[in-house]
C-alpha positions in Angstrom: 31.4 62.4 -128.7 30.8 65.6 -130.7 28.8 63.6 -133.3 26.6 62.1 -130.6 25.9 65.5 -129.1 25.0 66.9 -132.5 22.7 64.0 -133.2 21.0 64.6 -129.9 20.5 68.3 -130.6 18.8 67.4 -133.9 16.2 65.2 -132.2 12.9 66.5 -130.8 12.1 66.0 -127.1 9.4 63.5 -128.2 12.0 61.4 -130.0 14.4 61.6 -127.1 11.7 60.5 -124.7 10.8 57.6 -127.0 14.5 56.4 -127.0 14.7 56.7 -123.3 11.6 54.5 -122.9 13.1 51.9 -125.2 16.3 51.9 -123.2 14.3 51.3 -120.0 12.0 48.7 -121.4 14.3 45.6 -121.0 15.5 46.5 -117.5 11.9 47.0 -116.4 10.9 43.7 -117.9 13.6 41.9 -116.0 12.7 43.6 -112.7 9.1 42.4 -113.3 10.2 38.9 -114.1 12.4 38.8 -110.9 9.4 39.8 -108.8 7.3 37.1 -110.4 10.0 34.5 -109.8 9.8 35.4 -106.1 6.1 35.1 -106.1 6.1 31.6 -107.7 9.0 30.5 -105.4 6.8 31.6 -102.5 3.9 29.5 -103.8 5.9 26.4 -104.3 7.6 26.9 -100.9 4.1 27.1 -99.2 3.1 23.9 -101.0 6.2 22.1 -99.7 5.6 23.3 -96.1 1.9 22.3 -96.2 2.7 18.9 -97.6 5.4 18.3 -95.0 3.1 19.2 -92.2 0.1 17.2 -93.4 1.6 14.1 -95.0 2.7 12.8 -91.6 -0.9 13.1 -90.4 -2.1 11.3 -93.4 -4.2 14.2 -94.4 -2.4 15.0 -97.7 -4.4 13.7 -100.7 -2.2 12.1 -103.4 -3.8 12.1 -106.9 -2.7 12.0 -110.5 -2.3 15.2 -112.5 -4.8 15.4 -115.4 -3.6 14.3 -118.8 -4.6 17.8 -120.1 -1.6 19.2 -118.1 0.7 17.0 -120.1 -0.9 18.2 -123.4 -0.7 21.8 -122.3 3.0 21.3 -121.5 3.7 20.1 -125.1 1.7 23.0 -126.5 3.6 25.6 -124.5 7.0 24.1 -125.5 5.9 24.3 -129.1 4.9 28.0 -128.6 8.4 28.8 -127.5 9.7 27.4 -130.7 7.3 29.5 -132.8 8.2 32.7 -130.9 11.9 32.0 -131.5 11.0 31.7 -135.2 9.3 35.2 -134.9 12.4 36.8 -133.4 14.7 35.3 -136.0 12.4 36.3 -138.9 12.2 39.9 -137.8 15.9 40.2 -137.3 16.3 39.1 -140.9 13.8 41.7 -142.0 11.1 39.2 -142.9 8.1 40.9 -141.2 5.6 38.6 -142.9 7.1 35.4 -141.4 7.4 37.2 -138.1 3.7 38.0 -138.0 2.8 34.5 -139.0 5.0 33.0 -136.3 3.4 35.4 -133.7 -0.1 34.5 -134.8 0.7 30.8 -134.4 2.2 31.5 -131.0 -0.9 33.3 -129.9 -3.1 30.4 -131.0 -1.0 28.0 -129.1 -1.2 30.2 -126.0 -5.0 30.2 -126.2 -4.9 26.4 -126.6 -2.7 26.2 -123.5 -5.2 28.1 -121.5 -8.0 25.9 -122.9 -6.3 22.7 -121.9 -5.6 24.2 -118.4 -9.3 24.7 -117.9 -10.0 21.2 -119.1 -7.5 20.0 -116.6 -9.3 21.7 -113.8 -12.6 20.2 -115.0 -10.9 16.7 -114.9 -9.7 17.3 -111.4 -13.2 18.4 -110.3 -14.8 15.4 -112.0 -12.3 13.1 -110.1 -13.4 14.6 -106.8 -10.4 17.0 -106.3 -12.0 20.3 -105.4 -10.5 23.8 -104.8 -12.6 24.5 -101.8 -15.8 23.5 -100.0 -17.0 20.1 -98.8 -14.7 17.3 -99.8 -11.8 19.5 -100.7 -8.2 18.8 -99.6 -5.2 21.1 -99.1 -3.3 19.2 -101.8 -5.9 19.8 -104.4 -6.4 23.5 -103.3 -2.6 24.1 -103.8 -2.7 22.6 -107.3 -5.6 24.8 -108.3 -4.0 27.9 -106.8 -0.6 27.4 -108.3 -1.9 26.6 -111.8 -4.5 29.5 -111.7 -1.8 32.0 -110.6 0.3 30.9 -113.6 -2.7 31.2 -115.9 -3.3 34.8 -114.8 0.2 35.6 -115.9 -0.4 33.7 -119.1 -3.4 35.9 -119.8 -1.2 39.0 -119.4 1.3 37.3 -121.8 -1.5 36.7 -124.3 -2.6 40.3 -124.2 1.0 41.5 -124.7 1.4 39.0 -127.5 -1.8 40.0 -129.2 -0.8 43.7 -129.2 2.6 42.8 -130.6 1.2 40.5 -133.2 -1.2 43.2 -134.4 1.6 45.7 -134.8 3.7 43.1 -136.6 0.8 42.3 -139.0 0.8 46.1 -139.9 4.5 46.0 -140.7 5.5 48.2 -137.7 8.5 46.1 -136.9 11.7 45.7 -139.0 15.3 44.4 -138.8 16.1 47.8 -137.2 13.1 47.8 -134.9 12.8 44.5 -133.1 12.5 45.6 -129.5 8.7 45.0 -129.2 8.9 41.4 -130.5 12.0 40.7 -128.4 10.3 41.9 -125.2 7.1 39.9 -125.9 9.3 36.8 -126.7 11.3 37.2 -123.5 8.2 37.4 -121.4 6.6 34.5 -123.2 9.7 32.3 -122.7 9.6 33.2 -119.0 6.0 32.0 -118.8 6.9 28.8 -120.6 9.8 28.0 -118.4 7.8 28.7 -115.2 5.1 26.3 -116.4 7.5 23.5 -117.1 9.1 24.1 -113.7 5.7 24.0 -112.0 4.5 21.0 -113.9 7.7 19.0 -113.0 7.4 20.2 -109.5 3.8 19.1 -109.1 4.5 15.9 -110.9 7.3 14.7 -108.6 6.3 16.3 -105.3 3.0 14.7 -104.8 
């Protein structure tokens, strides 16, 4: 205990504040993730309630999900693999490989967003509209759920871009992995949520 106190006395207030922020980073991230889980749970619950009330009245439109959603699912699974590579690389002290893996993850994330937009375009071309004349509640829910997820993906991409730039500058090491680990945790969460939403929409039509 005496050693710990001595060490603390040697540190400046700025260093102590930085350590406190690092210690709070993971708990805060998990609190944020928990709130997002509840938000997505609320969306899917609303979808189920709407479907149950309208399907009996034959006012629920059944349509196929666009093939681009299947492609984006494959892309996002691949991005989880590359971000795992990044974490493992930085823990081994290989900052160059970590940066490379993060850049690849970022590119895959952008591709995911691109395929999502193409998916919406396909829905629109097939007569499934978000709102307006000819729209249906079923289609509106699909747009709303996938758009809400994409908004979170954009936040994930911004976080990932910031982390990737720092990694490219060599600011992470085997003794300083927190930033990459936080970005990876949030990215995995977004990946898992999409796979859940995709399977949910695929089978509850």
